[in-house]
DOVOMI-69402 format. One record per residue (C-alpha): chain; residue number from 1; x, y, z. Coordinates in steps of 0.25 Angstrom, whole numbers, padded with zeros to 4 digits. Each point is the difference from the previous one (the first is absolute). Layout:
<senus>
+----+-----+-------+-------+-------+
: ch :   i :     X :     Y :     Z :
+----+-----+-------+-------+-------+
:  A : NUM :     X :     Y :     Z :
...
+----+-----+-------+-------+-------+
</senus>
This chain:
<senus>
+----+-----+-------+-------+-------+
: ch :   i :     X :     Y :     Z :
+----+-----+-------+-------+-------+
:  A :   1 :  0066 :  0071 : -0050 :
:  A :   2 : -0007 :  0011 : -0009 :
:  A :   3 : -0015 : -0001 : -0004 :
:  A :   4 :  0003 : -0007 : -0014 :
:  A :   5 :  0009 : -0011 :  0006 :
:  A :   6 : -0011 : -0002 :  0011 :
:  A :   7 : -0011 : -0002 : -0011 :
:  A :   8 :  0009 : -0009 : -0008 :
:  A :   9 :  0003 : -0009 :  0013 :
:  A :  10 : -0015 :  0000 :  0003 :
:  A :  11 : -0003 : -0005 : -0014 :
:  A :  12 :  0011 : -0010 :  0000 :
:  A :  13 : -0005 : -0006 :  0014 :
:  A :  14 : -0014 : -0001 : -0005 :
:  A :  15 :  0004 : -0006 : -0014 :
:  A :  16 :  0009 : -0010 :  0007 :
:  A :  17 : -0011 : -0005 :  0010 :
:  A :  18 : -0011 :  0000 : -0011 :
:  A :  19 :  0009 : -0009 : -0009 :
:  A :  20 :  0004 : -0010 :  0012 :
:  A :  21 : -0014 : -0001 :  0006 :
:  A :  22 : -0007 : -0002 : -0013 :
:  A :  23 :  0010 : -0011 : -0005 :
:  A :  24 :  0003 : -0007 :  0013 :
:  A :  25 : -0013 :  0002 :  0009 :
:  A :  26 : -0012 : -0001 : -0009 :
:  A :  27 : -0013 : -0004 :  0006 :
:  A :  28 :  0001 : -0015 : -0002 :
:  A :  29 :  0014 :  0000 :  0006 :
:  A :  30 : -0005 :  0008 :  0012 :
:  A :  31 : -0011 : -0010 :  0002 :
:  A :  32 :  0010 : -0011 :  0001 :
:  A :  33 :  0010 :  0007 :  0009 :
:  A :  34 : -0010 :  0004 :  0011 :
:  A :  35 : -0005 : -0015 :  0001 :
:  A :  36 :  0015 : -0005 :  0003 :
:  A :  37 :  0004 : -0002 :  0014 :
:  A :  38 :  0009 :  0012 :  0001 :
:  A :  39 : -0009 :  0009 : -0008 :
:  A :  40 :  0011 :  0006 : -0009 :
:  A :  41 :  0011 : -0003 : -0010 :
:  A :  42 :  0014 :  0000 :  0006 :
:  A :  43 :  0006 :  0001 : -0014 :
:  A :  44 : -0009 :  0012 : -0003 :
:  A :  45 :  0004 :  0006 :  0013 :
:  A :  46 :  0015 : -0001 : -0004 :
:  A :  47 : -0003 :  0006 : -0014 :
:  A :  48 : -0007 :  0012 :  0007 :
:  A :  49 :  0013 :  0002 :  0008 :
:  A :  50 :  0009 : -0001 : -0013 :
:  A :  51 : -0009 :  0011 : -0006 :
:  A :  52 :  0004 :  0009 :  0012 :
:  A :  53 : -0014 :  0002 :  0006 :
:  A :  54 :  0004 : -0004 :  0014 :
:  A :  55 :  0010 :  0012 : -0001 :
:  A :  56 : -0011 :  0010 : -0004 :
:  A :  57 : -0004 :  0004 :  0015 :
:  A :  58 :  0014 :  0000 :  0005 :
:  A :  59 :  0009 :  0013 :  0001 :
:  A :  60 :  0013 :  0000 : -0009 :
:  A :  61 :  0008 : -0002 :  0013 :
:  A :  62 : -0004 : -0014 :  0000 :
:  A :  63 :  0001 : -0002 : -0015 :
:  A :  64 : -0014 :  0003 : -0002 :
:  A :  65 : -0006 :  0009 : -0011 :
:  A :  66 : -0003 :  0012 :  0009 :
:  A :  67 : -0012 : -0004 :  0008 :
:  A :  68 : -0009 :  0009 : -0008 :
:  A :  69 : -0014 : -0003 :  0004 :
:  A :  70 : -0005 :  0004 : -0014 :
:  A :  71 :  0008 : -0011 : -0007 :
:  A :  72 : -0005 : -0010 :  0010 :
:  A :  73 : -0014 :  0004 : -0002 :
:  A :  74 :  0001 : -0002 : -0015 :
:  A :  75 :  0004 : -0014 :  0002 :
:  A :  76 : -0010 : -0003 :  0011 :
:  A :  77 : -0011 :  0006 : -0009 :
:  A :  78 :  0004 : -0010 : -0011 :
:  A :  79 : -0001 : -0011 :  0011 :
:  A :  80 : -0014 :  0004 :  0002 :
:  A :  81 : -0003 :  0001 : -0015 :
:  A :  82 :  0005 : -0015 : -0001 :
:  A :  83 : -0005 : -0005 :  0013 :
:  A :  84 :  0014 : -0004 :  0003 :
:  A :  85 :  0002 : -0008 :  0013 :
:  A :  86 :  0013 : -0001 :  0007 :
:  A :  87 :  0008 :  0004 :  0013 :
:  A :  88 :  0005 :  0012 : -0007 :
:  A :  89 : -0009 :  0010 :  0008 :
:  A :  90 :  0003 : -0005 :  0014 :
:  A :  91 :  0015 : -0004 : -0002 :
:  A :  92 :  0006 :  0010 : -0011 :
:  A :  93 : -0009 :  0012 :  0004 :
:  A :  94 : -0005 :  0000 :  0014 :
:  A :  95 :  0011 : -0008 :  0008 :
:  A :  96 :  0011 :  0005 : -0009 :
:  A :  97 : -0004 :  0014 :  0004 :
:  A :  98 : -0001 : -0003 :  0014 :
:  A :  99 :  0014 : -0006 :  0000 :
:  A : 100 :  0005 :  0012 : -0008 :
:  A : 101 : -0006 :  0010 :  0010 :
:  A : 102 :  0003 : -0007 :  0013 :
:  A : 103 :  0011 : -0011 : -0001 :
:  A : 104 :  0014 :  0003 :  0003 :
:  A : 105 :  0012 : -0005 : -0008 :
:  A : 106 :  0005 : -0011 : -0003 :
:  A : 107 : -0013 : -0007 :  0002 :
:  A : 108 : -0008 :  0011 : -0009 :
:  A : 109 :  0010 : -0001 : -0012 :
:  A : 110 :  0001 : -0015 :  0001 :
:  A : 111 : -0016 : -0002 :  0000 :
:  A : 112 : -0003 :  0011 : -0010 :
:  A : 113 :  0010 : -0007 : -0010 :
:  A : 114 : -0006 : -0013 :  0002 :
:  A : 115 : -0014 :  0005 : -0002 :
:  A : 116 :  0005 :  0008 : -0013 :
:  A : 117 :  0006 : -0013 : -0005 :
:  A : 118 : -0013 : -0008 :  0003 :
:  A : 119 :  0008 : -0009 :  0010 :
:  A : 120 : -0008 :  0004 :  0012 :
:  A : 121 : -0015 :  0002 :  0002 :
:  A : 122 : -0004 :  0008 :  0012 :
:  A : 123 : -0014 :  0000 :  0005 :
:  A : 124 : -0006 :  0010 :  0010 :
:  A : 125 : -0006 : -0006 :  0013 :
:  A : 126 : -0006 :  0013 :  0006 :
:  A : 127 : -0014 : -0003 :  0004 :
:  A : 128 : -0007 : -0009 :  0010 :
:  A : 129 : -0014 : -0005 :  0001 :
:  A : 130 : -0005 :  0011 :  0009 :
:  A : 131 :  0007 :  0011 : -0007 :
:  A : 132 : -0009 :  0003 : -0012 :
:  A : 133 :  0009 :  0010 : -0007 :
:  A : 134 :  0006 :  0007 :  0013 :
:  A : 135 :  0015 : -0003 :  0001 :
:  A : 136 :  0000 :  0005 :  0015 :
:  A : 137 : -0009 : -0011 :  0004 :
:  A : 138 :  0011 : -0011 :  0001 :
:  A : 139 :  0001 : -0010 :  0011 :
:  A : 140 :  0012 : -0008 : -0006 :
:  A : 141 :  0011 :  0002 :  0009 :
:  A : 142 :  0015 :  0002 : -0001 :
:  A : 143 :  0007 : -0004 :  0013 :
:  A : 144 :  0015 :  0003 :  0001 :
:  A : 145 :  0009 : -0011 :  0003 :
:  A : 146 :  0015 : -0002 :  0002 :
:  A : 147 :  0003 : -0002 : -0015 :
:  A : 148 : -0011 :  0008 : -0006 :
:  A : 149 : -0016 : -0001 :  0001 :
:  A : 150 : -0011 : -0010 :  0001 :
:  A : 151 : -0012 :  0001 : -0008 :
:  A : 152 : -0014 : -0005 :  0005 :
:  A : 153 : -0013 :  0002 : -0007 :
:  A : 154 : -0007 : -0002 : -0013 :
:  A : 155 : -0002 :  0008 : -0013 :
:  A : 156 : -0011 : -0001 : -0011 :
:  A : 157 : -0001 :  0005 : -0015 :
:  A : 158 :  0015 : -0004 : -0003 :
:  A : 159 :  0000 :  0001 : -0015 :
:  A : 160 :  0007 : -0011 : -0007 :
:  A : 161 :  0005 : -0006 :  0013 :
:  A : 162 :  0001 : -0013 : -0007 :
:  A : 163 :  0011 :  0004 : -0009 :
:  A : 164 :  0007 :  0011 :  0009 :
:  A : 165 :  0014 : -0002 :  0004 :
:  A : 166 :  0000 :  0011 :  0011 :
:  A : 167 : -0011 :  0007 :  0008 :
:  A : 168 : -0001 :  0014 :  0005 :
:  A : 169 : -0007 : -0001 :  0014 :
:  A : 170 : -0006 :  0011 :  0007 :
:  A : 171 :  0001 : -0003 :  0015 :
:  A : 172 : -0001 :  0008 :  0013 :
:  A : 173 :  0012 :  0003 :  0008 :
:  A : 174 : -0007 :  0008 :  0011 :
:  A : 175 : -0013 :  0006 :  0004 :
:  A : 176 : -0014 : -0006 :  0000 :
:  A : 177 : -0008 : -0005 : -0012 :
:  A : 178 : -0004 :  0013 : -0006 :
:  A : 179 :  0013 :  0008 :  0003 :
:  A : 180 :  0005 :  0005 : -0013 :
:  A : 181 :  0014 :  0004 :  0005 :
:  A : 182 :  0004 : -0014 :  0004 :
:  A : 183 :  0001 : -0007 : -0013 :
:  A : 184 :  0012 : -0006 : -0007 :
:  A : 185 :  0002 : -0008 : -0013 :
:  A : 186 :  0009 : -0012 : -0002 :
:  A : 187 :  0005 : -0007 : -0012 :
:  A : 188 : -0001 : -0015 :  0002 :
:  A : 189 :  0003 : -0012 : -0009 :
:  A : 190 : -0012 : -0008 : -0003 :
:  A : 191 :  0006 : -0013 :  0004 :
:  A : 192 :  0004 :  0005 :  0014 :
:  A : 193 : -0004 : -0010 :  0011 :
:  A : 194 : -0013 :  0003 :  0007 :
:  A : 195 : -0007 :  0006 : -0013 :
:  A : 196 : -0013 : -0007 : -0004 :
:  A : 197 : -0008 :  0003 : -0013 :
:  A : 198 : -0014 : -0003 : -0004 :
:  A : 199 : -0002 :  0003 : -0015 :
:  A : 200 : -0012 :  0004 : -0007 :
:  A : 201 : -0004 :  0004 : -0014 :
:  A : 202 : -0007 :  0014 : -0002 :
:  A : 203 : -0013 :  0003 : -0007 :
:  A : 204 :  0008 :  0005 : -0012 :
:  A : 205 :  0010 : -0012 : -0001 :
:  A : 206 :  0011 :  0006 :  0008 :
:  A : 207 :  0006 : -0006 :  0013 :
:  A : 208 : -0001 :  0005 :  0014 :
:  A : 209 :  0005 : -0006 :  0013 :
:  A : 210 : -0002 :  0000 :  0015 :
:  A : 211 :  0013 :  0000 :  0008 :
:  A : 212 :  0002 : -0005 :  0014 :
:  A : 213 :  0012 :  0004 :  0008 :
:  A : 214 :  0003 : -0009 :  0011 :
:  A : 215 :  0012 :  0005 :  0008 :
:  A : 216 :  0008 :  0003 : -0013 :
:  A : 217 :  0014 :  0004 :  0004 :
:  A : 218 :  0006 :  0011 : -0009 :
:  A : 219 :  0014 :  0007 :  0000 :
:  A : 220 :  0002 :  0015 :  0004 :
:  A : 221 :  0003 :  0003 : -0015 :
:  A : 222 : -0014 : -0005 : -0003 :
:  A : 223 : -0006 :  0013 :  0005 :
:  A : 224 : -0002 :  0010 : -0011 :
:  A : 225 :  0003 :  0014 :  0004 :
:  A : 226 : -0001 :  0005 :  0014 :
:  A : 227 : -0007 : -0009 :  0010 :
:  A : 228 : -0012 :  0010 :  0000 :
:  A : 229 : -0008 :  0007 : -0005 :
:  A : 230 : -0001 : -0007 : -0013 :
:  A : 231 : -0013 :  0006 : -0004 :
:  A : 232 :  0004 :  0014 : -0007 :
:  A : 233 :  0009 : -0006 : -0010 :
:  A : 234 : -0008 : -0012 : -0002 :
:  A : 235 : -0012 :  0009 : -0003 :
:  A : 236 :  0008 :  0007 : -0011 :
:  A : 237 :  0003 : -0014 : -0007 :
:  A : 238 : -0014 : -0004 :  0001 :
:  A : 239 : -0005 :  0013 : -0006 :
:  A : 240 :  0010 : -0003 : -0012 :
:  A : 241 : -0006 : -0014 : -0001 :
:  A : 242 : -0015 :  0005 :  0001 :
:  A : 243 :  0003 :  0010 : -0011 :
:  A : 244 :  0005 : -0012 : -0009 :
:  A : 245 : -0013 : -0008 :  0004 :
:  A : 246 : -0008 :  0012 : -0005 :
:  A : 247 :  0008 :  0000 : -0013 :
:  A : 248 : -0003 : -0015 : -0002 :
:  A : 249 : -0015 :  0002 :  0003 :
:  A : 250 :  0000 :  0011 : -0011 :
:  A : 251 :  0006 : -0011 : -0009 :
:  A : 252 : -0011 : -0010 :  0004 :
:  A : 253 : -0011 :  0010 : -0003 :
:  A : 254 :  0006 :  0004 : -0014 :
:  A : 255 :  0000 : -0015 : -0004 :
:  A : 256 : -0014 : -0002 :  0006 :
:  A : 257 : -0006 :  0011 : -0008 :
:  A : 258 :  0007 : -0005 : -0013 :
:  A : 259 : -0006 : -0014 :  0002 :
:  A : 260 : -0014 :  0006 :  0002 :
:  A : 261 :  0001 :  0009 : -0012 :
:  A : 262 :  0004 : -0011 : -0009 :
:  A : 263 : -0011 : -0009 :  0006 :
:  A : 264 : -0011 :  0009 : -0003 :
:  A : 265 :  0004 :  0002 : -0014 :
:  A : 266 : -0001 : -0015 : -0003 :
:  A : 267 : -0012 : -0004 :  0008 :
:  A : 268 : -0013 :  0002 : -0007 :
:  A : 269 : -0014 :  0001 :  0005 :
:  A : 270 : -0012 :  0003 : -0009 :
:  A : 271 :  0009 : -0001 : -0012 :
:  A : 272 :  0009 :  0011 :  0005 :
:  A : 273 :  0012 :  0001 :  0008 :
:  A : 274 : -0003 :  0004 :  0015 :
:  A : 275 :  0011 :  0011 : -0001 :
:  A : 276 : -0010 :  0007 : -0009 :
:  A : 277 : -0010 :  0001 :  0011 :
:  A : 278 : -0001 :  0014 :  0006 :
:  A : 279 : -0001 : -0005 :  0014 :
:  A : 280 :  0013 : -0009 : -0002 :
:  A : 281 :  0007 :  0012 : -0006 :
:  A : 282 : -0003 :  0009 :  0013 :
:  A : 283 :  0006 : -0011 :  0009 :
:  A : 284 :  0012 : -0001 : -0009 :
:  A : 285 :  0002 :  0015 :  0001 :
:  A : 286 : -0001 : -0002 :  0016 :
:  A : 287 :  0011 : -0011 : -0001 :
:  A : 288 :  0009 :  0008 : -0008 :
:  A : 289 : -0001 :  0013 :  0009 :
:  A : 290 :  0003 : -0009 :  0012 :
:  A : 291 :  0013 : -0005 : -0007 :
:  A : 292 :  0004 :  0014 : -0003 :
:  A : 293 : -0002 :  0004 :  0014 :
:  A : 294 :  0008 : -0012 :  0005 :
:  A : 295 :  0011 :  0003 : -0009 :
:  A : 296 :  0001 :  0014 :  0005 :
:  A : 297 : -0001 : -0004 :  0015 :
:  A : 298 :  0011 : -0010 : -0002 :
:  A : 299 :  0009 :  0010 : -0006 :
:  A : 300 : -0002 :  0009 :  0011 :
:  A : 301 :  0003 : -0011 :  0010 :
:  A : 302 :  0013 : -0003 : -0008 :
:  A : 303 :  0004 :  0015 :  0000 :
:  A : 304 : -0003 :  0001 :  0015 :
:  A : 305 :  0010 : -0012 :  0004 :
:  A : 306 :  0010 :  0006 : -0010 :
:  A : 307 :  0000 :  0015 :  0005 :
:  A : 308 : -0007 :  0001 :  0013 :
:  A : 309 :  0002 : -0005 :  0015 :
:  A : 310 : -0007 : -0001 :  0012 :
:  A : 311 : -0015 :  0002 :  0003 :
:  A : 312 : -0003 :  0006 : -0014 :
:  A : 313 :  0006 : -0012 : -0007 :
:  A : 314 : -0009 : -0009 :  0009 :
:  A : 315 : -0012 :  0008 : -0003 :
:  A : 316 :  0001 : -0001 : -0015 :
:  A : 317 :  0004 : -0014 :  0000 :
:  A : 318 : -0012 : -0004 :  0008 :
:  A : 319 : -0009 :  0009 : -0009 :
:  A : 320 :  0005 : -0008 : -0012 :
:  A : 321 : -0002 : -0014 :  0006 :
:  A : 322 : -0014 :  0004 :  0005 :
:  A : 323 : -0005 :  0006 : -0013 :
:  A : 324 :  0007 : -0010 : -0009 :
:  A : 325 : -0005 : -0012 :  0008 :
:  A : 326 : -0015 :  0005 : -0001 :
:  A : 327 :  0001 :  0003 : -0015 :
:  A : 328 :  0007 : -0014 : -0003 :
:  A : 329 : -0011 : -0008 :  0007 :
:  A : 330 : -0011 :  0008 : -0007 :
:  A : 331 :  0006 : -0002 : -0014 :
:  A : 332 :  0003 : -0015 :  0003 :
:  A : 333 : -0014 : -0003 :  0005 :
:  A : 334 : -0006 :  0008 : -0012 :
:  A : 335 :  0009 : -0008 : -0010 :
:  A : 336 : -0005 : -0013 :  0006 :
:  A : 337 : -0015 :  0005 : -0001 :
:  A : 338 :  0002 :  0004 : -0015 :
:  A : 339 :  0006 : -0014 : -0003 :
:  A : 340 : -0011 : -0007 :  0007 :
:  A : 341 :  0002 : -0014 :  0008 :
:  A : 342 :  0011 : -0004 : -0010 :
:  A : 343 :  0009 :  0011 :  0006 :
:  A : 344 :  0002 : -0009 :  0012 :
:  A : 345 :  0005 : -0012 : -0007 :
:  A : 346 :  0014 : -0004 :  0002 :
:  A : 347 :  0003 :  0000 : -0015 :
:  A : 348 : -0004 :  0015 : -0001 :
:  A : 349 :  0011 :  0010 :  0004 :
:  A : 350 : -0010 :  0011 :  0005 :
:  A : 351 : -0003 : -0009 :  0012 :
:  A : 352 :  0015 : -0001 :  0004 :
:  A : 353 :  0001 :  0015 : -0001 :
:  A : 354 : -0012 :  0002 :  0010 :
:  A : 355 :  0007 : -0010 :  0010 :
:  A : 356 :  0013 :  0008 : -0002 :
:  A : 357 : -0007 :  0013 :  0003 :
:  A : 358 : -0005 : -0005 :  0013 :
:  A : 359 :  0013 : -0006 :  0005 :
:  A : 360 :  0008 :  0013 : -0004 :
:  A : 361 : -0010 :  0008 :  0008 :
:  A : 362 :  0002 : -0008 :  0012 :
:  A : 363 :  0015 :  0002 :  0000 :
:  A : 364 :  0006 :  0010 :  0010 :
:  A : 365 : -0014 :  0007 :  0003 :
:  A : 366 : -0013 : -0001 : -0008 :
:  A : 367 : -0008 :  0012 : -0005 :
:  A : 368 : -0007 :  0002 :  0014 :
:  A : 369 :  0013 : -0001 :  0008 :
:  A : 370 :  0007 :  0011 : -0009 :
:  A : 371 : -0013 :  0009 : -0001 :
:  A : 372 :  0000 :  0000 :  0016 :
:  A : 373 :  0015 :  0002 :  0000 :
:  A : 374 : -0001 :  0012 : -0010 :
:  A : 375 : -0011 :  0006 :  0009 :
:  A : 376 :  0009 : -0001 :  0012 :
:  A : 377 :  0012 :  0005 : -0007 :
:  A : 378 : -0008 :  0012 : -0005 :
:  A : 379 : -0005 :  0004 :  0013 :
:  A : 380 :  0014 : -0001 :  0006 :
:  A : 381 :  0005 :  0009 : -0010 :
+----+-----+-------+-------+-------+
</senus>
C-alpha cells in the first residue's frame, strides 16, 4: 500500500466511524444504553461487525485488514470523541491480538473468525485483587490432569464479563506467586461449570466482573500457545492494546476541548461571553496544547507497536500512556471547572467524558504505573 492509498484508507475509516457514531450513538442514545442491564446494544454490535471494524486489528491471514495499528488507532480515536461504550476494545483489539500472536490453529482461526463476525465476545481475565498491574503477581493455578487442566482462583477487572462468550484466563502452571516464567493462558467458554460471576457497573457506564474459578476443568487445547512462559507474547499484545487506549484518550480530549470552547462562547457574565476574558483564554490555550501533545504521543505509541519490538516498544508505549493519562485528567478537570457545578449533571456530556477519562486511565496501567515502568525500562537500557 503506497502513501496515497494509505491516506485514502485512513480517511475512509474516519468518515465511516464518524457517520455511524453520530447517527447511531448520539448522547441521548448513550444515556439509555449505559442504563440497560447489558450496557450495550447487540444490534449495534452486529452493525459494527458488518462494517468490518472487528477485522481492522487482524492480519490478512485471518481475513483481516492487515492489523495496521494506525487504522485501528483512527477508529479508537473516533470512539473517544463520541464516548462510545462497547466490548470492542477488550474483544476485537486486546483478546483478538492475544489469540493471533499466541494461539494455534484450528482454535486460533476459528475464534478470530467468530470475533470478526461479531458472534464471539472474548474478555480478558488477567489481573487479581493483589496484582495491581503486575501480571507476574498471579495466584490462580492451572493444575495438570489426565484430560487437561484444572483452574482454581479468582480474577478481577474482567471487562464486559456479563456479555462475554469466552474468557482468556491467565493462570500459573508452575512457580511461586511472583514467578514470571510459569504463566499460561487458557481460552475457556463462559458457561463452563465452576465459573462464577459478580457483575458491576463502572463509573463511566461500562461493565466489569469479578470471576471465581472453582475447579474449572478445561481441555488441553484450551491452552493458548506453549504451556509457559506466556508473558513475552502477552506483553506484545498488551502494548498494542495500550497504544489504542492512548488513541481513545486523545479522542476524548479532543471532544472535551471542543465542548468547553463552545460553552465559553455562549455563557455570559457582565454582559460578555466568558470566552472573551483573558484568564479564560489562557486556560483554553493550555488545554489546546495538551490536546496537541496527547495526539503526538498517541501517534508515537502507534508507530512503536507497528514498527518496533522489545524493550524500545515497551518504553515508548509506557511513556505515551503515562503522559496522555496525566494530560487527559488535567483537561477533564479543567473542563468541569469552566462549566461550573452544572458540568457534573448527568444531562451534561462533559461530565460523562470526565468519568470516561478516569476509567480509561485505570485500564492496563495508570499514569503512575507507566511512569515507573518507563523509568525502569530506561535504566535497563
